[in-house]
KETI-819993 format. One line per 8 residues: number of its first residue (from 1); their letters; for each residue x negated, y negated, z negated of N, C-alpha, C. Coordinates in nm, 4 decimals, padded with zeros to 6 digits. Layout:
<sites>
NUM) a) X Y Z X Y Z X Y Z ~ ...
</sites>
This chain:
<sites>
1) xxxxxxxx) -11.2341 -09.1777 -11.8069 -11.2301 -09.0563 -11.7268 -11.3116 -09.0734 -11.5997 ~ -11.2716 -09.1638 -11.5130 -11.3454 -09.1821 -11.3889 -11.3984 -09.3233 -11.3784 ~ -11.3104 -09.4165 -11.3591 -11.3475 -09.5574 -11.3585 -11.2575 -09.6261 -11.4585 ~ -11.3157 -09.7058 -11.5448 -11.2374 -09.7808 -11.6417 -11.2342 -09.9256 -11.5972 ~ -11.1171 -09.9839 -11.5984 -11.1002 -10.1205 -11.5536 -11.0915 -10.2123 -11.6732 ~ -11.1701 -10.3173 -11.6725 -11.1632 -10.4127 -11.7821 -11.1030 -10.5451 -11.7369 ~ -11.0447 -10.5460 -11.6218 -10.9817 -10.6664 -11.5703 -10.9184 -10.6373 -11.4364 ~ -10.8772 -10.7433 -11.3684 -10.8126 -10.7270 -11.2388 -10.9040 -10.7798 -11.1292
9) xxxxxxxx) -10.8898 -10.7195 -11.0122 -10.9593 -10.7720 -10.8961 -10.8983 -10.9070 -10.8604 ~ -10.9822 -11.0004 -10.8181 -10.9298 -11.1292 -10.7734 -10.8530 -11.1091 -10.6432 ~ -10.9059 -11.0244 -10.5578 -10.8425 -10.9902 -10.4311 -10.8633 -10.8410 -10.4098 ~ -10.7604 -10.7715 -10.3679 -10.7731 -10.6297 -10.3343 -10.6836 -10.6012 -10.2151 ~ -10.7347 -10.5211 -10.1225 -10.6572 -10.4919 -10.0019 -10.6848 -10.3495 -09.9539 ~ -10.5777 -10.2764 -09.9248 -10.5849 -10.1457 -09.8594 -10.5406 -10.1643 -09.7156 ~ -10.6097 -10.1040 -09.6227 -10.5683 -10.1048 -09.4830 -10.5859 -09.9661 -09.4252 ~ -10.4933 -09.9268 -09.3410 -10.5107 -09.8072 -09.2592 -10.5396 -09.8601 -09.1198
17) xxxxxxxx) -10.6514 -09.8206 -09.0653 -10.6942 -09.8756 -08.9380 -10.7583 -09.7667 -08.8522 ~ -10.7950 -09.8014 -08.7321 -10.8652 -09.7085 -08.6429 -11.0108 -09.7518 -08.6317 ~ -11.0983 -09.6543 -08.6261 -11.2414 -09.6825 -08.6144 -11.2735 -09.7295 -08.4725 ~ -11.3347 -09.8467 -08.4606 -11.3772 -09.8963 -08.3293 -11.5072 -09.8301 -08.2868 ~ -11.5807 -09.7817 -08.3831 -11.7033 -09.7063 -08.3583 -11.7124 -09.6007 -08.4684 ~ -11.7951 -09.4998 -08.4526 -11.8051 -09.3982 -08.5589 -11.8427 -09.4626 -08.6922 ~ -11.7795 -09.4151 -08.7979 -11.8035 -09.4653 -08.9331 -11.8334 -09.3457 -09.0229 ~ -11.8728 -09.3724 -09.1451 -11.8995 -09.2665 -09.2416 -11.8012 -09.2799 -09.3567
25) xxxxxxxx) -11.7396 -09.1691 -09.3933 -11.6526 -09.1676 -09.5103 -11.7405 -09.1820 -09.6343 ~ -11.7052 -09.2745 -09.7225 -11.7852 -09.2975 -09.8426 -11.7643 -09.1906 -09.9495 ~ -11.6704 -09.1001 -09.9286 -11.6463 -08.9934 -10.0257 -11.7136 -08.8628 -09.9831 ~ -11.6907 -08.8184 -09.8598 -11.7446 -08.6879 -09.8173 -11.8639 -08.7008 -09.7227 ~ -11.8923 -08.8201 -09.6787 -12.0043 -08.8495 -09.5883 -11.9882 -08.7899 -09.4488 ~ -11.8694 -08.7375 -09.4177 -11.8433 -08.6899 -09.2814 -11.8263 -08.8122 -09.1909 ~ -11.8543 -08.7927 -09.0637 -11.8351 -08.9005 -08.9674 -11.6871 -08.9162 -08.9354 ~ -11.6411 -09.0381 -08.9389 -11.5062 -09.0707 -08.8939 -11.5219 -09.1078 -08.7469
33) xxxxxxxx) -11.4703 -09.0248 -08.6560 -11.4952 -09.0503 -08.5137 -11.4278 -09.1779 -08.4630 ~ -11.4802 -09.2276 -08.3553 -11.4220 -09.3445 -08.2885 -11.2742 -09.3158 -08.2603 ~ -11.1896 -09.4127 -08.2842 -11.0450 -09.4084 -08.2636 -10.9684 -09.3268 -08.3688 ~ -11.0358 -09.2661 -08.4654 -10.9662 -09.1926 -08.5721 -10.9141 -09.2917 -08.6761 ~ -10.8032 -09.2596 -08.7363 -10.7502 -09.3426 -08.8450 -10.8321 -09.3179 -08.9713 ~ -10.8466 -09.4234 -09.0512 -10.9123 -09.4108 -09.1805 -10.8573 -09.5187 -09.2729 ~ -10.8847 -09.5048 -09.4022 -10.8378 -09.5997 -09.5029 -10.9553 -09.6865 -09.5458 ~ -10.9320 -09.8159 -09.5489 -11.0366 -09.9109 -09.5881 -10.9867 -09.9908 -09.7088
41) xxxxxxxx) -11.0682 -09.9957 -09.8136 -11.0352 -10.0713 -09.9343 -11.1405 -10.1788 -09.9543 ~ -11.0957 -10.3002 -09.9782 -11.1849 -10.4122 -10.0103 -11.1363 -10.4765 -10.1391 ~ -11.2304 -10.5171 -10.2231 -11.1938 -10.5837 -10.3477 -11.2986 -10.6872 -10.3851 ~ -11.2521 -10.7986 -10.4379 -11.3393 -10.9023 -10.4921 -11.3235 -10.8967 -10.6428 ~ -11.4321 -10.8670 -10.7126 -11.4283 -10.8526 -10.8572 -11.5540 -10.9162 -10.9145 ~ -11.5392 -11.0058 -11.0066 -11.6518 -11.0770 -11.0675 -11.7429 -11.1410 -10.9626 ~ -11.6835 -11.1940 -10.8566 -11.7604 -11.2643 -10.7554 -11.8317 -11.1761 -10.6550 ~ -11.8105 -11.0447 -10.6603 -11.8777 -10.9525 -10.5682 -11.7738 -10.8717 -10.4901
49) xxxxxxxx) -11.7960 -10.8598 -10.3594 -11.7093 -10.7775 -10.2747 -11.7556 -10.6336 -10.2766 ~ -11.6614 -10.5428 -10.2780 -11.6942 -10.4006 -10.2581 -11.6017 -10.3473 -10.1497 ~ -11.6517 -10.2541 -10.0727 -11.5766 -10.1953 -09.9618 -11.5929 -10.0444 -09.9669 ~ -11.4850 -09.9734 -09.9427 -11.4892 -09.8269 -09.9380 -11.4079 -09.7819 -09.8170 ~ -11.4663 -09.6938 -09.7372 -11.3954 -09.6302 -09.6263 -11.3688 -09.4851 -09.6643 ~ -11.2464 -09.4403 -09.6439 -11.2095 -09.3011 -09.6724 -11.1475 -09.2391 -09.5478 ~ -11.1908 -09.1180 -09.5132 -11.1227 -09.0446 -09.4071 -10.9839 -09.0058 -09.4596 ~ -10.8983 -08.9630 -09.3711 -10.7603 -08.9278 -09.4100 -10.7605 -08.8178 -09.5157
57) xxxxxxxx) -10.8482 -08.7201 -09.4985 -10.8549 -08.6091 -09.5938 -10.8947 -08.6581 -09.7326 ~ -10.9999 -08.7374 -09.7421 -11.0453 -08.7846 -09.8734 -10.9446 -08.8785 -09.9376 ~ -10.8725 -08.9562 -09.8572 -10.7701 -09.0429 -09.9137 -10.6588 -08.9593 -09.9776 ~ -10.6212 -08.8503 -09.9115 -10.5183 -08.7616 -09.9681 -10.5659 -08.7003 -10.0993 ~ -10.6918 -08.6602 -10.1035 -10.7476 -08.6026 -10.2266 -10.7513 -08.7092 -10.3362 ~ -10.7922 -08.8313 -10.3000 -10.7976 -08.9395 -10.3977 -10.6590 -08.9686 -10.4549 ~ -10.5562 -08.9735 -10.3685 -10.4202 -08.9981 -10.4169 -10.3774 -08.8916 -10.5174 ~ -10.4083 -08.7645 -10.4876 -10.3714 -08.6555 -10.5783 -10.4469 -08.6670 -10.7104
65) xxxxxxxx) -10.5759 -08.6995 -10.7040 -10.6556 -08.7130 -10.8265 -10.6087 -08.8323 -10.9089 ~ -10.5838 -08.9441 -10.8428 -10.5429 -09.0647 -10.9134 -10.4072 -09.0465 -10.9803 ~ -10.3203 -08.9680 -10.9186 -10.1871 -08.9444 -10.9760 -10.1947 -08.8644 -11.1058 ~ -10.3022 -08.7900 -11.1273 -10.3162 -08.7089 -11.2490 -10.3681 -08.7893 -11.3680 ~ -10.4103 -08.9119 -11.3442 -10.4643 -08.9964 -11.4513 -10.3510 -09.0826 -11.5054 ~ -10.3281 -09.0742 -11.6348 -10.2127 -09.1429 -11.6926 -10.2491 -09.2709 -11.7674 ~ -10.3749 -09.2913 -11.8001 -10.4123 -09.4131 -11.8729 -10.4006 -09.5341 -11.7802 ~ -10.3456 -09.6424 -11.8290 -10.3231 -09.7596 -11.7452 -10.4532 -09.8226 -11.6973
73) xxxxxxxx) -10.5619 -09.8035 -11.7731 -10.6865 -09.8709 -11.7395 -10.7898 -09.7783 -11.6756 ~ -10.7473 -09.6637 -11.6273 -10.8389 -09.5708 -11.5606 -10.7837 -09.5323 -11.4246 ~ -10.8721 -09.4888 -11.3386 -10.8310 -09.4431 -11.2070 -10.9387 -09.3561 -11.1471 ~ -10.9012 -09.2747 -11.0511 -10.9984 -09.1885 -10.9838 -11.0925 -09.2748 -10.9008 ~ -11.2169 -09.2360 -10.8973 -11.3160 -09.3083 -10.8190 -11.2824 -09.2975 -10.6707 ~ -11.2899 -09.4080 -10.5992 -11.2601 -09.4084 -10.4558 -11.3579 -09.3222 -10.3772 ~ -11.4757 -09.2979 -10.4324 -11.5739 -09.2146 -10.3634 -11.5689 -09.0690 -10.4113 ~ -11.4701 -09.0370 -10.4915 -11.4434 -08.9000 -10.5390 -11.5612 -08.8377 -10.6131
81) xxxxxxxx) -11.6385 -08.9186 -10.6819 -11.7530 -08.8661 -10.7560 -11.7313 -08.8769 -10.9061 ~ -11.6054 -08.8573 -10.9484 -11.5724 -08.8836 -11.0883 -11.5613 -08.7584 -11.1750 ~ -11.5656 -08.6420 -11.1168 -11.5652 -08.5208 -11.1965 -11.4329 -08.4819 -11.2587 ~ -11.3221 -08.5169 -11.1966 -11.1922 -08.4739 -11.2485 -11.1871 -08.3221 -11.2439 ~ -11.1422 -08.2620 -11.3516 -11.1255 -08.1181 -11.3548 -10.9777 -08.0868 -11.3635 ~ -10.9268 -08.0220 -11.2609 -10.7861 -07.9849 -11.2572 -10.7710 -07.8672 -11.1630 ~ -10.6712 -07.7874 -11.1868 -10.6424 -07.6775 -11.0962 -10.5671 -07.7325 -10.9762 ~ -10.6309 -07.7340 -10.8591 -10.5597 -07.7867 -10.7427 -10.4543 -07.6889 -10.6935
89) xxxxxxxx) -10.3451 -07.7431 -10.6418 -10.2439 -07.6561 -10.5834 -10.2898 -07.6146 -10.4427 ~ -10.2147 -07.5257 -10.3781 -10.2542 -07.4746 -10.2473 -10.2693 -07.5851 -10.1437 ~ -10.1803 -07.6839 -10.1473 -10.1874 -07.7925 -10.0502 -10.3151 -07.8735 -10.0690 ~ -10.3500 -07.9031 -10.1934 -10.4717 -07.9801 -10.2197 -10.5950 -07.9026 -10.1746 ~ -10.5964 -07.7718 -10.1970 -10.7105 -07.6919 -10.1532 -10.7216 -07.6888 -10.0017 ~ -10.6099 -07.6764 -09.9336 -10.6123 -07.6729 -09.7866 -10.6685 -07.8024 -09.7309 ~ -10.6310 -07.9148 -09.7905 -10.6803 -08.0444 -09.7441 -10.8264 -08.0633 -09.7842 ~ -10.8607 -08.0263 -09.9071 -10.9956 -08.0501 -09.9586 -11.1029 -07.9749 -09.8814
97) xxxxxxxx) -11.0722 -07.8567 -09.8374 -11.1760 -07.7756 -09.7729 -11.1719 -07.7797 -09.6208 ~ -11.0799 -07.8556 -09.5630 -11.0740 -07.8711 -09.4177 -11.1788 -07.9730 -09.3758 ~ -11.2516 -07.9451 -09.2683 -11.3457 -08.0418 -09.2130 -11.3098 -08.0663 -09.0668 ~ -11.3520 -08.1787 -09.0110 -11.3093 -08.2144 -08.8754 -11.3411 -08.1102 -08.7678 ~ -11.4414 -08.0271 -08.7875 -11.4739 -07.9264 -08.6861 -11.3829 -07.8033 -08.6953 ~ -11.2994 -07.7934 -08.8010 -11.2040 -07.6835 -08.8136 -11.0852 -07.7070 -08.7209 ~ -11.0118 -07.6001 -08.6892 -10.8893 -07.6203 -08.6104 -10.7939 -07.7129 -08.6861 ~ -10.7149 -07.7897 -08.6139 -10.6221 -07.8821 -08.6818 -10.5242 -07.8076 -08.7719
105) xxxxxxxx) -10.4902 -07.8705 -08.8826 -10.3890 -07.8156 -08.9722 -10.2538 -07.8574 -08.9171 ~ -10.1680 -07.7593 -08.8935 -10.0324 -07.7930 -08.8481 -09.9618 -07.8699 -08.9582 ~ -09.8891 -07.9704 -08.9213 -09.8116 -08.0507 -09.0164 -09.8996 -08.1083 -09.1280 ~ -10.0156 -08.1649 -09.0889 -10.1108 -08.2201 -09.1852 -10.0449 -08.3245 -09.2750 ~ -09.9661 -08.4147 -09.2146 -09.9020 -08.5199 -09.2932 -09.8080 -08.4608 -09.3985 ~ -09.7332 -08.3585 -09.3634 -09.6436 -08.2930 -09.4585 -09.7241 -08.2269 -09.5700 ~ -09.8339 -08.1636 -09.5347 -09.9194 -08.0984 -09.6342 -09.9729 -08.2021 -09.7321 ~ -10.0183 -08.3155 -09.6829 -10.0705 -08.4221 -09.7686 -09.9613 -08.4716 -09.8625
113) xxxxxx) -09.8402 -08.4924 -09.8117 -09.7309 -08.5414 -09.8961 -09.6954 -08.4410 -10.0060 ~ -09.7212 -08.3127 -09.9833 -09.6817 -08.2109 -10.0804 -09.7836 -08.1919 -10.1928 ~ -09.8994 -08.2551 -10.1842 -10.0020 -08.2371 -10.2865 -09.9485 -08.2813 -10.4223 ~ -09.9623 -08.1943 -10.5190 -09.9227 -08.2258 -10.6560 -09.7729 -08.2192 -10.6834 ~ -09.6928 -08.1776 -10.5858 -09.5477 -08.1748 -10.6095 -09.4968 -08.0360 -10.6446 ~ -09.5831 -07.9351 -10.6429 -09.5385 -07.7988 -10.6729 -09.5956 -07.7501 -10.8024
</sites>
């Protein structure tokens, strides 16, 4: 479907951290401003390190997409370029189409938690 796994990462780590300088989200290419929280994934697989930075919005979208995949050896692409086709619920649409220059979404964390539960 999106990414097929043929083995396990030797090392894998998720971190939620703050940007010390502006960064770029590897999924939407928006700038993650200095001091903003973002999700960082690192993995060592077949002797090669890979790193992915996701803004909070793209991480929420990735979690919703990954939850829809039921095969044990597949998962949504961390860069959200996998072409999953699904009808998003209202919460997923609100998060997906919000950009940092828009007014803040009230109760953003609650909205993110509600994705895929209705």
